[in-house]
N, C-alpha and C positions, 0 to 999 in steps of 0.2 A: 166364763170367757166366751162361750158360744152365744150367750144372750147378748153380750156387749157387741159382738161382731154382727149379729142379726139386727141390732138396733142401729148400728152405723150404716148398714146396707139400706135399711128402711129410710133413714134420714137422707142418704144420697139420692134415692129414688124420688123422694118428695121434693128435694131441691131441684132435680132435673125437670120434674113435672112443672114446677113453678116457673122456671126460666124459659121453657120452650113451648108454651101453649100457642103462641102466634105462628111459629114455624109449622107446627102440626096442623093447625087450622088452615094455613095458606096452602099447604100441600093437599089437604083433603078437599077444600072447597073451590080453590082457584086452579083450573087445569088448562093446559095447552093441549088442544086436540090435534093441531097440525101446524107445521112451520116449513116453508119451502122458499126456494129462490129460483128465478127464471132469468136467463141472460138473453139479451137482444143486442148482440155485439154489432157495432161499437157504441150504440146509442144509450143503452140503459141496462140496469139490473133491477128487476122487480121482485119484491119480497111479499109473501102472504102469510097471514096468521089466522088461525081459528082457536078461540078460547071459550071456556065455560066457567061459570061460578054460581053459587047459591044466591049471590047478590048481583046487582047490575054492575057490569064492568064499566068503570068511569074514566080510566086513563090508560092509554097505551103509548109507549115510547119505543122507537126503533133506534138501536145503537149499532154502529159499525166502525171498524178500523181497517185501513188498507195496509197490507204487508209490504213495507218499504223501509229503507234505512232512515233513521232519524235519531233524535237525541233524547226522546222521552216517549212513554206510552201514551199516544194521543188517540182519542176516539170522538166520533160525532154522535150527538143524540138529537133526534128529531121527534116532535110531537105528531101523532098520527090522528087524522080525522076519522071518526066513526060515530055511529048512533049507539049510545049506551043501552045495554041489554044484558041479560044473563048469559046469552050465547051470542058471540059476535064474530064477524069475519072482517079483517082489516088488511090493508095493503099499503105499501110505501115503495116508491121508486127512486133509485139513485140515477138522476139524469146526468149523463156525461157532459152535456153542454155546460153544466153548472160547475164542473170540476176540471174541465179542459180535456177530458178523456183519460182512459187508462190503456196501457199496452196489452196485447194478447198475453195470456198466461198470468195476469195479475191475480192475487189471492186477496179475498175480502172476508174478514171475520165479522159475524153479526150475531146479535142477540136482542131479545125483547124484554121490556119492563112493563108489567101489567099491575093495575090496582083496581079494587072494586069498592063499592059503597060500604061494605062491611069492614073496611080497614085492612083487608088482606092485600099483600103484595107478593109478586112473583117475578123473579129475574131468571130467564132461561139460560142454559149453558151455551157458551159461544159455539157457533157452527161456522164452517168455512165453505166458500164457493169460489170456484176458479172461473175467471172471466176469459173464456176462450173464443177465438175466432172460428165459429162453427160453420162458416161459409165454405171451408175447405176440409178435406180429409188429410190430416197431417201424419207423416211418418216421423219417427224420432231416432236420433243417433246420439249416443253419449260417449264421450272420451274425456277422462280426467274431470275437470270442473266445467266442461262445456257440454251443453245439450243443444243439438241443432235440430230444429223442426223444419220440414220441407214437404210440400205437397206435389212437387214435380217428380215424375216417375223416371228418375235418372240416377241410379246408384253411384256411377262413377263421378258424376257432377257433385253429388252430396259429399262423397269421400274427399274429393278435391278441395271443396270448401272447408271441410273439417281439418284437413292437413294444413291448409293455409292459415286457419285460425290458430292452431297449435304452434305453428312456426312463428306467427306474429307475437304470440305471448312469450315464446322463448327468446326472441330477439329483444323484445322490450325489457325482459328481465335481465338479460346479459348486459344491455347498454345503459339501463337506468336503475336497475334493482327493483322496479315496480312489478308486483305480482298480484294476481287475483286473490282477494281475501274471502270472497263468497262465490258460489257457482254462478255461471252466466248462462242465460238462455238466448239462443239466436233463432229468430223466425225469418225464414227465407221465403219471400214472396216471388212470384214468377216475373214481375215487372213493377215499375214504379206506380202504375195505376192501381194495381191490386193493393200495394202498400198504402197508398193514399186513401183507399177505400176503408182502411182499418183505422183511420185517424179522424178526429173531430174537426180540427182546423188545419188541414194540410196545405202546404204551399205547393205550387205547381212544379217547383224544381226539386221537391223532396225525393231523395233516393234512398236515404237511410237515416235512422235515428237511434240514439242510445238513450234509454230511460235509466239513467245512472242509479237512481235511488231504488229502482225495482230490480236491478241486475238483469235487464232485458234489452235486447237489441232487435230491431226489425229493419230489414233491408230488402229492396226489390232487385233481384238478380236473375237474368235470363242466362241459360247455358251459353248463348252466343256472346255474352258480355261478361264472361267469367273473369277475365283479366281485371276489368274495372271492379268487379264484385269482390275479388280477393283484397284489393287495396282498400275498398270500403269497409270490409270486415275488420282489417287491421286498424283502420282509423277509429271506428266506433268502439272496438275492444279496448283500444288505448284510453279513450274517454272513460270507459267504465272502470278500468283498472285504476287510473289516476284518481278518479273521484272516490272510489272505495278507499284508497290509501290516504286521502287528504280531507275527507269529510269532517267538518267541524262546525260548531255553531257561531263562530266569530267572523270568519272571512272566507271569501271565495278565492280561487286561483286567479292570477292575472290571465287574461285571455291569450296572450302570446305564449304562455307556458302550456296552457291546456291544449290549444290548437297546435302549437309547435310539436308537442310530444305525439299528438295524433298523426300529424303529417310525417314526423320522423319514423313512426312505426310502419308507415306504408313502404318505406325503402327509399331508393334514390328519388330525388325531386323530379317531377315531370317537367317536360320542356316548356309548357305554357307558364309555369311558375318561375322557371329559370329566366325566361325572356322578360317577364315583368320585373324581376329583381334586378337584372342587368340593366334594363332601361332606366329604372329608378336610380341606380348607382351612377350611371352616365349623366343623367339629368339633374343629379343632386336633389332628388325628390323623395328620399326615403322617409318613412314614417318614424317618429320618435318612439322609443321603447315605452315612455310614459303614456303615449296615446294608444299603444297596442295593449295596454292593460284593460281597456274598456272594450265592449263588444265592437266588432268590426263594422265599418260603414255599410250602409245599404247599397251604395254605389258598387256595381259589380267589379269595376276596375280596381277601386280602392280595396275592396274585400279580397280580391285575388292577390294583390300586393301584400295585404295583411297576412294572409296565409303563407305566402312565400317568405316574408321576413321572419315570421314566427318559426318556421321550419329551420331557417338559417341560424336564428338565435340559439335554438336548442342544440343544433349540431355544433355550433361554436362552443357552447358550454361543455358538451359531452367530450368533444375532441380535444379541447384545451385543458379541461380540469378532471375528466374521468367520471366513471359510473358512480363512485362512492360519493362525490360531491353532489351529483344530481339526486341521489337517494336522500342525502341529508337535507337538500332543499325541499323535497316533497315532505319529509318529516317535519321540517320547520313550519311549513304551511298547515300541516295537520294540527299543530299546536296552536294555530290561530295567529301566527306572526303576520305583520304587515308586509307589504311588498319590499320596501327598502330594508326593513328589519331582517327579513329572511335572507336576502342577498348578502347583507353585511355579515350576518352570523356565519354563513357558509363560505362565501367567496371573498369577503373583506371589502366589497364595493357596493355602491347603490345603483339604482337604475340609470342615472345619468352617466355614471362611469361605465356601466355595461354598454350603454348606447355608444359611447366613444370607442371603447375597445372593439366592439363588434364592427363598427364602421371601418376601423383600421383593418380588421380581419377580412372584410369582403371587398374593400376598395383597393384596386391595384396601385402600386407605388407610382409616383410621378416619374415619367421618363425624361431625361435631358433632351433638349431640342436636337434634332438630327442635323448635323452639318452637311452641306452638299459636298459630294466627293470632289477632290482636286483632279482636274483633267490635265494630264501631262501631254503637252503638245509635242508631237514628234515630226521631224523634218526628213524628207527623203534624202538618202546619201548623195544621189546625183545632184540634187539641188544644192547641197552643202559644197560640193566640189566647184560647181559653177559660180556660186557666190564668192567663194574664196578666190577664184581666178579673177573675177571682176574687181574684187577689192585690191588684188595685187596690181592689175593693170591701172586702176585708178590711182594708186599710190605712186606708181612709176611715172604716170603722166604728170602728177603734181610735182614730183621731183624735177622733171625736165623743165617744166614751166618755171619753177623757182630758179633753176640754174640759168635759164635764158634771161630771166628778169635781172638777176645779179650781174650778168655780163653787161647788160645795157647800162646799168647804174655805174659799173666800173669803167 
């Protein structure tokens, strides 16, 4: 029995030895000496590798994936230029101008694939690097699912922004049922110029941006502009929440719903938007719901009206049909439903009907024409007495004249 057991053990060892010679050889002959990453925010991430082998290293490939919401595990593989040798140093850079930039706090996983002339291959274990904005010294505050980063030395200001963010999430949840599914990171810059310095292709009007697939928001807020900043936080948080809840590979949200929920999260509509909406109602120049499904016009006046109408549309749906219906609408879009399909499934009408119903909601009813008041003419009592007396004397005179005339005839 013992001999049989020993024989089986020997056969197992021989089998393992036959199946794994390449792995053992690769580990022994092809070696990574060093692997590192260096961030130059916001322009690039540089990666370096040192490797050694008993044979000339002939092929190096750099692989990376960006930690963001998606529908599949996607990575990029790039061939690295180097001079073949038994010991090599190689490097590769992820240029942000090629990918449109990444927000502060992004996580990048990377690894190397190496091959030599002896047929050995080696793939390193994935490593992670955080792409931070190292221009500033950030402090961090975390409450619930929100982490707020700020480099301004004003604790009361930071706490005020955090409270505002939590309140915005609570309101959004109460009114729409939408909640954060993953943690959110908020980077608070001291002003819009500092924020734009963290971007590759900033617009001069950019004051805040939500990187929805990364779960990251960046906003420029000065303590003297805290009121605007709290509205901006609510707006961008709503974008992040809604996109987390509706992310799907089939269809995007209509712009009026996406921006309308973000405007609704801010609270009461600001006067500038109210005036644009009222003017369009009076002029009968409202934009159709169909048109508001697409990105808003680059014309500032039309864009402002687009935001105002979107906020009003969302408020109409919430106030008329309630929170449960709005949550059902978001879930319908998460399933990839089309615009009309989602509205019909939840509310029983399409976008054209929504357009008509909403216009009735915001347009005041026609008022009947105003009739001019009837002016009651009043005569002074003394004048009435005088006129009566004159009438009496006139009648008497006529009677006398008639009697006189009759006498002459007779």
